N, CA, C and O atoms as a CHARMM CRD file, in Angstrom:
* protein
*
  360
    1    1 UNK  N    -73.60600  55.22100 128.37500 PROA 1      0.00000
    2    1 UNK  CA   -73.00700  53.92300 128.50900 PROA 1      0.00000
    3    1 UNK  C    -72.47800  53.47800 127.14800 PROA 1      0.00000
    4    1 UNK  O    -73.19400  53.57000 126.15200 PROA 1      0.00000
    5    2 UNK  N    -71.27100  53.01000 127.09200 PROA 2      0.00000
    6    2 UNK  CA   -70.63200  52.62600 125.84800 PROA 2      0.00000
    7    2 UNK  C    -71.13400  51.27900 125.34900 PROA 2      0.00000
    8    2 UNK  O    -71.41500  50.37900 126.14000 PROA 2      0.00000
    9    3 UNK  N    -71.24500  51.14300 124.00600 PROA 3      0.00000
   10    3 UNK  CA   -71.61800  49.87100 123.40400 PROA 3      0.00000
   11    3 UNK  C    -70.41800  48.94700 123.27700 PROA 3      0.00000
   12    3 UNK  O    -70.56500  47.78100 122.91000 PROA 3      0.00000
   13    4 UNK  N    -69.24400  49.45700 123.57600 PROA 4      0.00000
   14    4 UNK  CA   -68.04700  48.64800 123.45200 PROA 4      0.00000
   15    4 UNK  C    -67.80500  47.87200 124.73400 PROA 4      0.00000
   16    4 UNK  O    -68.11200  48.33400 125.83300 PROA 4      0.00000
   17    5 UNK  N    -67.25100  46.69100 124.56800 PROA 5      0.00000
   18    5 UNK  CA   -66.93400  45.82200 125.69200 PROA 5      0.00000
   19    5 UNK  C    -65.43400  45.60100 125.67400 PROA 5      0.00000
   20    5 UNK  O    -64.84500  45.41400 124.60900 PROA 5      0.00000
   21    6 UNK  N    -64.81800  45.62000 126.82600 PROA 6      0.00000
   22    6 UNK  CA   -63.38000  45.38600 126.90900 PROA 6      0.00000
   23    6 UNK  C    -63.11100  43.89000 126.92900 PROA 6      0.00000
   24    6 UNK  O    -63.73000  43.15200 127.69600 PROA 6      0.00000
   25    7 UNK  N    -62.18700  43.44300 126.08600 PROA 7      0.00000
   26    7 UNK  CA   -61.80200  42.04300 126.08400 PROA 7      0.00000
   27    7 UNK  C    -60.75300  41.83200 127.17000 PROA 7      0.00000
   28    7 UNK  O    -60.33000  42.78200 127.82800 PROA 7      0.00000
   29    8 UNK  N    -60.33900  40.58700 127.35200 PROA 8      0.00000
   30    8 UNK  CA   -59.33700  40.28800 128.36800 PROA 8      0.00000
   31    8 UNK  C    -58.03700  41.02900 128.09500 PROA 8      0.00000
   32    8 UNK  O    -57.30800  41.35000 129.03300 PROA 8      0.00000
   33    9 UNK  N    -57.73300  41.30500 126.83900 PROA 9      0.00000
   34    9 UNK  CA   -56.50800  42.01800 126.49700 PROA 9      0.00000
   35    9 UNK  C    -56.63500  43.51800 126.73200 PROA 9      0.00000
   36    9 UNK  O    -55.65700  44.25300 126.59700 PROA 9      0.00000
   37   10 UNK  N    -57.84300  43.97800 127.08600 PROA 10     0.00000
   38   10 UNK  CA   -58.04900  45.39000 127.35200 PROA 10     0.00000
   39   10 UNK  C    -58.48300  46.17500 126.12000 PROA 10     0.00000
   40   10 UNK  O    -58.78900  47.36300 126.21800 PROA 10     0.00000
   41   11 UNK  N    -58.51100  45.51800 124.96000 PROA 11     0.00000
   42   11 UNK  CA   -58.94200  46.20100 123.74100 PROA 11     0.00000
   43   11 UNK  C    -60.46200  46.27300 123.71300 PROA 11     0.00000
   44   11 UNK  O    -61.15200  45.37000 124.18700 PROA 11     0.00000
   45   12 UNK  N    -60.96400  47.35400 123.15200 PROA 12     0.00000
   46   12 UNK  CA   -62.41500  47.52600 123.03600 PROA 12     0.00000
   47   12 UNK  C    -62.94000  46.67200 121.89400 PROA 12     0.00000
   48   12 UNK  O    -62.37900  46.67900 120.79900 PROA 12     0.00000
   49   13 UNK  N    -64.01800  45.93500 122.14800 PROA 13     0.00000
   50   13 UNK  CA   -64.67400  45.13400 121.11900 PROA 13     0.00000
   51   13 UNK  C    -66.01000  45.79000 120.78600 PROA 13     0.00000
   52   13 UNK  O    -66.73400  46.24400 121.67200 PROA 13     0.00000
   53   14 UNK  N    -66.31700  45.83200 119.50600 PROA 14     0.00000
   54   14 UNK  CA   -67.57300  46.44100 119.07000 PROA 14     0.00000
   55   14 UNK  C    -68.74900  45.55600 119.47200 PROA 14     0.00000
   56   14 UNK  O    -68.62300  44.33400 119.54100 PROA 14     0.00000
   57   15 UNK  N    -69.88000  46.17800 119.73400 PROA 15     0.00000
   58   15 UNK  CA   -71.09500  45.44500 120.07300 PROA 15     0.00000
   59   15 UNK  C    -71.58200  44.67000 118.84900 PROA 15     0.00000
   60   15 UNK  O    -71.15300  44.93000 117.72500 PROA 15     0.00000
   61   16 UNK  N    -72.47400  43.72800 119.08200 PROA 16     0.00000
   62   16 UNK  CA   -73.05100  42.95500 117.98700 PROA 16     0.00000
   63   16 UNK  C    -73.73300  43.90400 117.00100 PROA 16     0.00000
   64   16 UNK  O    -73.57600  43.75800 115.78900 PROA 16     0.00000
   65   17 UNK  N    -74.48800  44.87100 117.51600 PROA 17     0.00000
   66   17 UNK  CA   -75.17400  45.83000 116.64000 PROA 17     0.00000
   67   17 UNK  C    -74.17400  46.58900 115.76800 PROA 17     0.00000
   68   17 UNK  O    -74.41100  46.77800 114.57500 PROA 17     0.00000
   69   18 UNK  N    -73.07300  47.01800 116.34800 PROA 18     0.00000
   70   18 UNK  CA   -72.06700  47.74900 115.57800 PROA 18     0.00000
   71   18 UNK  C    -71.47400  46.88000 114.47800 PROA 18     0.00000
   72   18 UNK  O    -71.25300  47.35300 113.36400 PROA 18     0.00000
   73   19 UNK  N    -71.21600  45.61700 114.78400 PROA 19     0.00000
   74   19 UNK  CA   -70.64400  44.71600 113.78200 PROA 19     0.00000
   75   19 UNK  C    -71.65400  44.39700 112.68600 PROA 19     0.00000
   76   19 UNK  O    -71.28200  44.28800 111.51700 PROA 19     0.00000
   77   20 UNK  N    -72.92900  44.24700 113.05000 PROA 20     0.00000
   78   20 UNK  CA   -73.97700  44.02900 112.04700 PROA 20     0.00000
   79   20 UNK  C    -74.08400  45.26300 111.15500 PROA 20     0.00000
   80   20 UNK  O    -74.14900  45.14100 109.93100 PROA 20     0.00000
   81   21 UNK  N    -74.10300  46.43500 111.75500 PROA 21     0.00000
   82   21 UNK  CA   -74.21300  47.68000 110.99700 PROA 21     0.00000
   83   21 UNK  C    -73.02400  47.84400 110.04500 PROA 21     0.00000
   84   21 UNK  O    -73.19000  48.28000 108.90500 PROA 21     0.00000
   85   22 UNK  N    -71.85100  47.49900 110.51000 PROA 22     0.00000
   86   22 UNK  CA   -70.64800  47.59100 109.67800 PROA 22     0.00000
   87   22 UNK  C    -70.75200  46.63600 108.48300 PROA 22     0.00000
   88   22 UNK  O    -70.41900  47.00700 107.35800 PROA 22     0.00000
   89   23 UNK  N    -71.20900  45.42300 108.72700 PROA 23     0.00000
   90   23 UNK  CA   -71.34300  44.44700 107.64700 PROA 23     0.00000
   91   23 UNK  C    -72.42800  44.86900 106.66700 PROA 23     0.00000
   92   23 UNK  O    -72.26800  44.68400 105.46000 PROA 23     0.00000
   93   24 UNK  N    -73.53200  45.43500 107.16000 PROA 24     0.00000
   94   24 UNK  CA   -74.57500  45.94600 106.25200 PROA 24     0.00000
   95   24 UNK  C    -74.01100  47.05400 105.37300 PROA 24     0.00000
   96   24 UNK  O    -74.42200  47.21500 104.22400 PROA 24     0.00000
   97   25 UNK  N    -73.07600  47.81000 105.91500 PROA 25     0.00000
   98   25 UNK  CA   -72.41300  48.85000 105.12400 PROA 25     0.00000
   99   25 UNK  C    -71.65300  48.27600 103.93800 PROA 25     0.00000
  100   25 UNK  O    -71.51800  48.93000 102.90400 PROA 25     0.00000
  101   26 UNK  N    -71.15600  47.05300 104.08800 PROA 26     0.00000
  102   26 UNK  CA   -70.46000  46.38300 102.99100 PROA 26     0.00000
  103   26 UNK  C    -71.44700  45.82200 101.96600 PROA 26     0.00000
  104   26 UNK  O    -71.14300  45.75200 100.77600 PROA 26     0.00000
  105   27 UNK  N    -72.62700  45.42300 102.43600 PROA 27     0.00000
  106   27 UNK  CA   -73.65100  44.82900 101.56800 PROA 27     0.00000
  107   27 UNK  C    -74.44100  45.90600 100.82900 PROA 27     0.00000
  108   27 UNK  O    -74.84700  45.71200  99.68400 PROA 27     0.00000
  109   28 UNK  N    -74.65500  47.03900 101.49200 PROA 28     0.00000
  110   28 UNK  CA   -75.52000  48.11300 100.99700 PROA 28     0.00000
  111   28 UNK  C    -75.23900  48.54300  99.55100 PROA 28     0.00000
  112   28 UNK  O    -76.19400  48.71400  98.79300 PROA 28     0.00000
  113   29 UNK  N    -73.98200  48.72700  99.13000 PROA 29     0.00000
  114   29 UNK  CA   -73.74100  49.17500  97.74800 PROA 29     0.00000
  115   29 UNK  C    -74.30400  48.22700  96.68500 PROA 29     0.00000
  116   29 UNK  O    -74.72000  48.67500  95.61600 PROA 29     0.00000
  117   30 UNK  N    -74.32100  46.93600  96.96700 PROA 30     0.00000
  118   30 UNK  CA   -74.86900  45.96800  96.01800 PROA 30     0.00000
  119   30 UNK  C    -76.38300  46.11800  95.90500 PROA 30     0.00000
  120   30 UNK  O    -76.95000  45.98900  94.82000 PROA 30     0.00000
  121   31 UNK  N    -77.01900  46.38600  97.01700 PROA 31     0.00000
  122   31 UNK  CA   -78.46800  46.58400  97.01400 PROA 31     0.00000
  123   31 UNK  C    -78.81300  47.91900  96.35500 PROA 31     0.00000
  124   31 UNK  O    -79.78700  48.02000  95.61000 PROA 31     0.00000
  125   32 UNK  N    -78.01000  48.93300  96.63600 PROA 32     0.00000
  126   32 UNK  CA   -78.23800  50.24700  96.03400 PROA 32     0.00000
  127   32 UNK  C    -78.02400  50.21900  94.52700 PROA 32     0.00000
  128   32 UNK  O    -78.65500  50.98700  93.80000 PROA 32     0.00000
  129   33 UNK  N    -77.15200  49.35500  94.05400 PROA 33     0.00000
  130   33 UNK  CA   -76.89900  49.24500  92.61600 PROA 33     0.00000
  131   33 UNK  C    -78.14400  48.78500  91.86500 PROA 33     0.00000
  132   33 UNK  O    -78.28400  49.04300  90.66900 PROA 33     0.00000
  133   34 UNK  N    -79.05000  48.10300  92.57200 PROA 34     0.00000
  134   34 UNK  CA   -80.30700  47.67100  91.96800 PROA 34     0.00000
  135   34 UNK  C    -81.46300  48.60800  92.30000 PROA 34     0.00000
  136   34 UNK  O    -82.62400  48.26500  92.07400 PROA 34     0.00000
  137   35 UNK  N    -81.15500  49.78900  92.83300 PROA 35     0.00000
  138   35 UNK  CA   -82.18400  50.79000  93.10200 PROA 35     0.00000
  139   35 UNK  C    -82.86200  50.66300  94.44800 PROA 35     0.00000
  140   35 UNK  O    -83.90000  51.28400  94.68000 PROA 35     0.00000
  141   36 UNK  N    -82.29200  49.86800  95.33900 PROA 36     0.00000
  142   36 UNK  CA   -82.88000  49.68600  96.66700 PROA 36     0.00000
  143   36 UNK  C    -81.96800  50.19000  97.76100 PROA 36     0.00000
  144   36 UNK  O    -80.95700  50.84200  97.50300 PROA 36     0.00000
  145   37 UNK  N    -82.34000  49.87800  98.97300 PROA 37     0.00000
  146   37 UNK  CA   -81.50900  50.19000 100.13300 PROA 37     0.00000
  147   37 UNK  C    -81.95500  49.29300 101.27700 PROA 37     0.00000
  148   37 UNK  O    -82.99800  48.64300 101.20000 PROA 37     0.00000
  149   38 UNK  N    -81.16200  49.26400 102.32800 PROA 38     0.00000
  150   38 UNK  CA   -81.44400  48.41900 103.47800 PROA 38     0.00000
  151   38 UNK  C    -81.19800  49.23500 104.74200 PROA 38     0.00000
  152   38 UNK  O    -80.21100  49.96300 104.84300 PROA 38     0.00000
  153   39 UNK  N    -82.10000  49.10500 105.69400 PROA 39     0.00000
  154   39 UNK  CA   -82.02400  49.85800 106.95300 PROA 39     0.00000
  155   39 UNK  C    -82.00400  48.86900 108.11800 PROA 39     0.00000
  156   39 UNK  O    -82.82500  47.95300 108.17800 PROA 39     0.00000
  157   40 UNK  N    -81.07800  49.05600 109.02400 PROA 40     0.00000
  158   40 UNK  CA   -81.01800  48.24000 110.23000 PROA 40     0.00000
  159   40 UNK  C    -81.99100  48.82200 111.24400 PROA 40     0.00000
  160   40 UNK  O    -81.88300  49.98800 111.62300 PROA 40     0.00000
  161   41 UNK  N    -82.94200  48.00000 111.68100 PROA 41     0.00000
  162   41 UNK  CA   -83.93700  48.44600 112.65000 PROA 41     0.00000
  163   41 UNK  C    -83.59500  48.01900 114.07000 PROA 41     0.00000
  164   41 UNK  O    -83.64200  48.82900 114.99600 PROA 41     0.00000
  165   42 UNK  N    -83.25000  46.74000 114.24100 PROA 42     0.00000
  166   42 UNK  CA   -83.04100  46.23200 115.59000 PROA 42     0.00000
  167   42 UNK  C    -82.14000  45.01100 115.56500 PROA 42     0.00000
  168   42 UNK  O    -82.15700  44.22300 114.61900 PROA 42     0.00000
  169   43 UNK  N    -81.35400  44.86800 116.62300 PROA 43     0.00000
  170   43 UNK  CA   -80.56200  43.66800 116.84500 PROA 43     0.00000
  171   43 UNK  C    -80.87000  43.19300 118.25800 PROA 43     0.00000
  172   43 UNK  O    -80.56800  43.88700 119.23000 PROA 43     0.00000
  173   44 UNK  N    -81.46100  42.02900 118.37300 PROA 44     0.00000
  174   44 UNK  CA   -81.74000  41.43400 119.67600 PROA 44     0.00000
  175   44 UNK  C    -80.54600  40.56500 120.03400 PROA 44     0.00000
  176   44 UNK  O    -80.40200  39.45400 119.52200 PROA 44     0.00000
  177   45 UNK  N    -79.69500  41.06800 120.90900 PROA 45     0.00000
  178   45 UNK  CA   -78.46500  40.35800 121.23700 PROA 45     0.00000
  179   45 UNK  C    -78.72700  39.09300 122.04100 PROA 45     0.00000
  180   45 UNK  O    -77.84700  38.23700 122.13000 PROA 45     0.00000
  181   46 UNK  N    -79.91000  38.95200 122.62600 PROA 46     0.00000
  182   46 UNK  CA   -80.25000  37.74300 123.38100 PROA 46     0.00000
  183   46 UNK  C    -80.55800  36.58600 122.43600 PROA 46     0.00000
  184   46 UNK  O    -80.08500  35.46800 122.64000 PROA 46     0.00000
  185   47 UNK  N    -81.35300  36.85900 121.39900 PROA 47     0.00000
  186   47 UNK  CA   -81.76600  35.80400 120.46500 PROA 47     0.00000
  187   47 UNK  C    -80.93400  35.77500 119.18700 PROA 47     0.00000
  188   47 UNK  O    -80.92600  34.76700 118.48000 PROA 47     0.00000
  189   48 UNK  N    -80.24000  36.85800 118.88500 PROA 48     0.00000
  190   48 UNK  CA   -79.47300  36.94700 117.64800 PROA 48     0.00000
  191   48 UNK  C    -80.30500  37.34400 116.44300 PROA 48     0.00000
  192   48 UNK  O    -79.82900  37.28800 115.30900 PROA 48     0.00000
  193   49 UNK  N    -81.54800  37.74700 116.68500 PROA 49     0.00000
  194   49 UNK  CA   -82.45000  38.13700 115.60400 PROA 49     0.00000
  195   49 UNK  C    -82.17100  39.57500 115.16300 PROA 49     0.00000
  196   49 UNK  O    -82.11700  40.49100 115.98400 PROA 49     0.00000
  197   50 UNK  N    -81.99500  39.75200 113.86000 PROA 50     0.00000
  198   50 UNK  CA   -81.73800  41.06800 113.27100 PROA 50     0.00000
  199   50 UNK  C    -82.95000  41.45200 112.43100 PROA 50     0.00000
  200   50 UNK  O    -83.39900  40.67100 111.59300 PROA 50     0.00000
  201   51 UNK  N    -83.47800  42.64500 112.65100 PROA 51     0.00000
  202   51 UNK  CA   -84.61200  43.15100 111.87700 PROA 51     0.00000
  203   51 UNK  C    -84.12600  44.26500 110.96300 PROA 51     0.00000
  204   51 UNK  O    -83.46400  45.20800 111.39500 PROA 51     0.00000
  205   52 UNK  N    -84.47500  44.12700 109.67600 PROA 52     0.00000
  206   52 UNK  CA   -84.08900  45.13400 108.68000 PROA 52     0.00000
  207   52 UNK  C    -85.33000  45.57400 107.92000 PROA 52     0.00000
  208   52 UNK  O    -86.38700  44.95000 108.01700 PROA 52     0.00000
  209   53 UNK  N    -85.19000  46.64900 107.16900 PROA 53     0.00000
  210   53 UNK  CA   -86.26600  47.10300 106.28600 PROA 53     0.00000
  211   53 UNK  C    -85.64400  47.42000 104.92700 PROA 53     0.00000
  212   53 UNK  O    -84.64200  48.12900 104.83900 PROA 53     0.00000
  213   54 UNK  N    -86.25000  46.88600 103.88000 PROA 54     0.00000
  214   54 UNK  CA   -85.82600  47.21900 102.52400 PROA 54     0.00000
  215   54 UNK  C    -86.51600  48.50500 102.09000 PROA 54     0.00000
  216   54 UNK  O    -87.64400  48.78300 102.49600 PROA 54     0.00000
  217   55 UNK  N    -85.83000  49.28600 101.26200 PROA 55     0.00000
  218   55 UNK  CA   -86.36500  50.52900 100.70800 PROA 55     0.00000
  219   55 UNK  C    -86.19000  50.52200  99.19200 PROA 55     0.00000
  220   55 UNK  O    -85.49400  49.67300  98.63500 PROA 55     0.00000
  221   56 UNK  N    -86.82500  51.46800  98.55000 PROA 56     0.00000
  222   56 UNK  CA   -86.68000  51.64100  97.11200 PROA 56     0.00000
  223   56 UNK  C    -87.24900  50.47800  96.33500 PROA 56     0.00000
  224   56 UNK  O    -88.30600  49.94500  96.67300 PROA 56     0.00000
  225   57 UNK  N    -86.54300  50.08700  95.29200 PROA 57     0.00000
  226   57 UNK  CA   -87.05000  49.02600  94.42100 PROA 57     0.00000
  227   57 UNK  C    -87.08200  47.66500  95.10400 PROA 57     0.00000
  228   57 UNK  O    -87.70400  46.73800  94.58600 PROA 57     0.00000
  229   58 UNK  N    -86.43800  47.52500  96.23800 PROA 58     0.00000
  230   58 UNK  CA   -86.45500  46.24800  96.96900 PROA 58     0.00000
  231   58 UNK  C    -87.79100  46.00700  97.67400 PROA 58     0.00000
  232   58 UNK  O    -88.16900  44.86000  97.91500 PROA 58     0.00000
  233   59 UNK  N    -88.49200  47.06600  97.99900 PROA 59     0.00000
  234   59 UNK  CA   -89.81100  46.90800  98.64800 PROA 59     0.00000
  235   59 UNK  C    -90.78200  46.29500  97.66900 PROA 59     0.00000
  236   59 UNK  O    -91.02000  46.84300  96.59200 PROA 59     0.00000
  237   60 UNK  N    -91.33800  45.17300  98.03400 PROA 60     0.00000
  238   60 UNK  CA   -92.31800  44.51200  97.19000 PROA 60     0.00000
  239   60 UNK  C    -91.73000  43.70100  96.05300 PROA 60     0.00000
  240   60 UNK  O    -92.47300  43.06200  95.30700 PROA 60     0.00000
  241   61 UNK  N    -90.42600  43.71000  95.90500 PROA 61     0.00000
  242   61 UNK  CA   -89.79200  42.93700  94.84000 PROA 61     0.00000
  243   61 UNK  C    -89.86200  41.44900  95.19400 PROA 61     0.00000
  244   61 UNK  O    -89.53800  41.06700  96.31900 PROA 61     0.00000
  245   62 UNK  N    -90.27700  40.61300  94.25200 PROA 62     0.00000
  246   62 UNK  CA   -90.36800  39.18200  94.53600 PROA 62     0.00000
  247   62 UNK  C    -89.01500  38.55200  94.88400 PROA 62     0.00000
  248   62 UNK  O    -88.96900  37.51500  95.54700 PROA 62     0.00000
  249   63 UNK  N    -87.94300  39.15500  94.45400 PROA 63     0.00000
  250   63 UNK  CA   -86.60800  38.61700  94.73700 PROA 63     0.00000
  251   63 UNK  C    -86.06800  39.06600  96.09600 PROA 63     0.00000
  252   63 UNK  O    -85.02300  38.57800  96.52700 PROA 63     0.00000
  253   64 UNK  N    -86.75500  39.98200  96.77800 PROA 64     0.00000
  254   64 UNK  CA   -86.22800  40.48800  98.04900 PROA 64     0.00000
  255   64 UNK  C    -86.14300  39.40100  99.11400 PROA 64     0.00000
  256   64 UNK  O    -85.25300  39.45100  99.96300 PROA 64     0.00000
  257   65 UNK  N    -87.04400  38.42300  99.09200 PROA 65     0.00000
  258   65 UNK  CA   -86.97700  37.32100 100.05500 PROA 65     0.00000
  259   65 UNK  C    -85.71500  36.49900  99.83500 PROA 65     0.00000
  260   65 UNK  O    -85.06600  36.07300 100.79000 PROA 65     0.00000
  261   66 UNK  N    -85.37600  36.28300  98.58000 PROA 66     0.00000
  262   66 UNK  CA   -84.14700  35.54400  98.26900 PROA 66     0.00000
  263   66 UNK  C    -82.91500  36.36800  98.64300 PROA 66     0.00000
  264   66 UNK  O    -81.95000  35.83800  99.19400 PROA 66     0.00000
  265   67 UNK  N    -82.95400  37.65200  98.34200 PROA 67     0.00000
  266   67 UNK  CA   -81.85600  38.54500  98.72300 PROA 67     0.00000
  267   67 UNK  C    -81.66400  38.52400 100.23000 PROA 67     0.00000
  268   67 UNK  O    -80.53600  38.49500 100.72300 PROA 67     0.00000
  269   68 UNK  N    -82.77100  38.53800 100.95500 PROA 68     0.00000
  270   68 UNK  CA   -82.71500  38.54400 102.41900 PROA 68     0.00000
  271   68 UNK  C    -82.04300  37.28700 102.94600 PROA 68     0.00000
  272   68 UNK  O    -81.08800  37.37700 103.71700 PROA 68     0.00000
  273   69 UNK  N    -82.52100  36.12500 102.54600 PROA 69     0.00000
  274   69 UNK  CA   -82.03400  34.86600 103.10500 PROA 69     0.00000
  275   69 UNK  C    -80.70200  34.41200 102.51400 PROA 69     0.00000
  276   69 UNK  O    -79.79400  34.03000 103.25200 PROA 69     0.00000
  277   70 UNK  N    -80.58400  34.45400 101.20100 PROA 70     0.00000
  278   70 UNK  CA   -79.37900  33.92600 100.55600 PROA 70     0.00000
  279   70 UNK  C    -78.23900  34.94700 100.48900 PROA 70     0.00000
  280   70 UNK  O    -77.08100  34.58000 100.28900 PROA 70     0.00000
  281   71 UNK  N    -78.56800  36.20300 100.65400 PROA 71     0.00000
  282   71 UNK  CA   -77.53800  37.22900 100.60700 PROA 71     0.00000
  283   71 UNK  C    -77.25700  37.82700 101.96400 PROA 71     0.00000
  284   71 UNK  O    -76.21300  37.56800 102.56300 PROA 71     0.00000
  285   72 UNK  N    -78.18600  38.62400 102.44600 PROA 72     0.00000
  286   72 UNK  CA   -77.98600  39.38500 103.68200 PROA 72     0.00000
  287   72 UNK  C    -77.80900  38.45400 104.88000 PROA 72     0.00000
  288   72 UNK  O    -76.82600  38.57300 105.61200 PROA 72     0.00000
  289   73 UNK  N    -78.74500  37.53200 105.09000 PROA 73     0.00000
  290   73 UNK  CA   -78.66200  36.65900 106.26300 PROA 73     0.00000
  291   73 UNK  C    -77.40900  35.78200 106.22200 PROA 73     0.00000
  292   73 UNK  O    -76.71500  35.64500 107.23000 PROA 73     0.00000
  293   74 UNK  N    -77.12300  35.19900 105.08000 PROA 74     0.00000
  294   74 UNK  CA   -75.94300  34.33900 104.95900 PROA 74     0.00000
  295   74 UNK  C    -74.66600  35.10600 105.27600 PROA 74     0.00000
  296   74 UNK  O    -73.80300  34.60900 106.00000 PROA 74     0.00000
  297   75 UNK  N    -74.54400  36.30200 104.74000 PROA 75     0.00000
  298   75 UNK  CA   -73.34700  37.12000 104.96100 PROA 75     0.00000
  299   75 UNK  C    -73.22300  37.53100 106.42800 PROA 75     0.00000
  300   75 UNK  O    -72.14100  37.46400 107.01100 PROA 75     0.00000
  301   76 UNK  N    -74.33900  37.95600 107.01500 PROA 76     0.00000
  302   76 UNK  CA   -74.28600  38.37900 108.42000 PROA 76     0.00000
  303   76 UNK  C    -73.93800  37.21500 109.34700 PROA 76     0.00000
  304   76 UNK  O    -73.14600  37.37600 110.27500 PROA 76     0.00000
  305   77 UNK  N    -74.52400  36.05400 109.10100 PROA 77     0.00000
  306   77 UNK  CA   -74.22900  34.88500 109.93700 PROA 77     0.00000
  307   77 UNK  C    -72.75400  34.49500 109.83300 PROA 77     0.00000
  308   77 UNK  O    -72.14100  34.07000 110.81200 PROA 77     0.00000
  309   78 UNK  N    -72.20300  34.64600 108.64100 PROA 78     0.00000
  310   78 UNK  CA   -70.79900  34.30200 108.42700 PROA 78     0.00000
  311   78 UNK  C    -69.86600  35.28200 109.14600 PROA 78     0.00000
  312   78 UNK  O    -68.88900  34.87100 109.77200 PROA 78     0.00000
  313   79 UNK  N    -70.17000  36.55900 109.05400 PROA 79     0.00000
  314   79 UNK  CA   -69.28600  37.59200 109.59600 PROA 79     0.00000
  315   79 UNK  C    -69.55700  37.93000 111.06100 PROA 79     0.00000
  316   79 UNK  O    -68.65600  38.37600 111.77200 PROA 79     0.00000
  317   80 UNK  N    -70.79600  37.72000 111.51400 PROA 80     0.00000
  318   80 UNK  CA   -71.18100  38.01800 112.90100 PROA 80     0.00000
  319   80 UNK  C    -71.85700  36.76200 113.45200 PROA 80     0.00000
  320   80 UNK  O    -73.07700  36.62900 113.35000 PROA 80     0.00000
  321   81 UNK  N    -71.09200  35.84500 114.03000 PROA 81     0.00000
  322   81 UNK  CA   -71.62000  34.54800 114.44100 PROA 81     0.00000
  323   81 UNK  C    -72.79500  34.60800 115.43800 PROA 81     0.00000
  324   81 UNK  O    -73.54300  33.63800 115.56400 PROA 81     0.00000
  325   82 UNK  N    -72.95800  35.70800 116.12600 PROA 82     0.00000
  326   82 UNK  CA   -74.06000  35.85100 117.07700 PROA 82     0.00000
  327   82 UNK  C    -75.42000  35.97400 116.39500 PROA 82     0.00000
  328   82 UNK  O    -76.45200  35.80200 117.04400 PROA 82     0.00000
  329   83 UNK  N    -75.43200  36.26800 115.10400 PROA 83     0.00000
  330   83 UNK  CA   -76.68300  36.43400 114.35500 PROA 83     0.00000
  331   83 UNK  C    -77.28300  35.05400 114.09100 PROA 83     0.00000
  332   83 UNK  O    -76.62500  34.17000 113.54200 PROA 83     0.00000
  333   84 UNK  N    -78.54600  34.88700 114.49200 PROA 84     0.00000
  334   84 UNK  CA   -79.23700  33.61000 114.27900 PROA 84     0.00000
  335   84 UNK  C    -80.19900  33.67900 113.10300 PROA 84     0.00000
  336   84 UNK  O    -80.40200  32.68200 112.40900 PROA 84     0.00000
  337   85 UNK  N    -80.79300  34.84600 112.87100 PROA 85     0.00000
  338   85 UNK  CA   -81.70200  35.02600 111.73200 PROA 85     0.00000
  339   85 UNK  C    -81.83700  36.50000 111.42100 PROA 85     0.00000
  340   85 UNK  O    -81.59400  37.36700 112.26100 PROA 85     0.00000
  341   86 UNK  N    -82.23700  36.75800 110.16900 PROA 86     0.00000
  342   86 UNK  CA   -82.50500  38.12300 109.72400 PROA 86     0.00000
  343   86 UNK  C    -83.90700  38.14600 109.15100 PROA 86     0.00000
  344   86 UNK  O    -84.25300  37.32800 108.30000 PROA 86     0.00000
  345   87 UNK  N    -84.71300  39.08800 109.62100 PROA 87     0.00000
  346   87 UNK  CA   -86.08800  39.21700 109.14500 PROA 87     0.00000
  347   87 UNK  C    -86.28600  40.62000 108.57600 PROA 87     0.00000
  348   87 UNK  O    -85.67500  41.59000 109.02400 PROA 87     0.00000
  349   88 UNK  N    -87.16100  40.69200 107.57600 PROA 88     0.00000
  350   88 UNK  CA   -87.51300  41.96400 106.97100 PROA 88     0.00000
  351   88 UNK  C    -88.84100  42.43600 107.54200 PROA 88     0.00000
  352   88 UNK  O    -89.81800  41.68800 107.57700 PROA 88     0.00000
  353   89 UNK  N    -88.86300  43.66900 107.98300 PROA 89     0.00000
  354   89 UNK  CA   -90.07100  44.28300 108.54900 PROA 89     0.00000
  355   89 UNK  C    -90.59400  45.27600 107.50900 PROA 89     0.00000
  356   89 UNK  O    -89.83800  46.10500 107.00500 PROA 89     0.00000
  357   90 UNK  N    -91.89600  45.18900 107.18600 PROA 90     0.00000
  358   90 UNK  CA   -92.44300  46.11100 106.17200 PROA 90     0.00000
  359   90 UNK  C    -92.44200  47.55600 106.62400 PROA 90     0.00000
  360   90 UNK  O    -92.87200  48.43600 105.87800 PROA 90     0.00000
């Protein structure tokens, strides 16, 4: 079953998960520049909750909570309006 949905114009639209994953791809280089990484675990399309996991130097970093809320969550909410919150899973 395809994750794409056809719009009224007949064009395929990417799923919420695909759009979140694409946006994380844009954010990832900034996180990697600081020795970390970010992994998409789950997107609940009903609630808009996105679960991610930090890797590398981001794990346990006191600034990771700020990166999560002020960086990752803000960017995802702006680019993918269906996203309601982003949480980090250990």
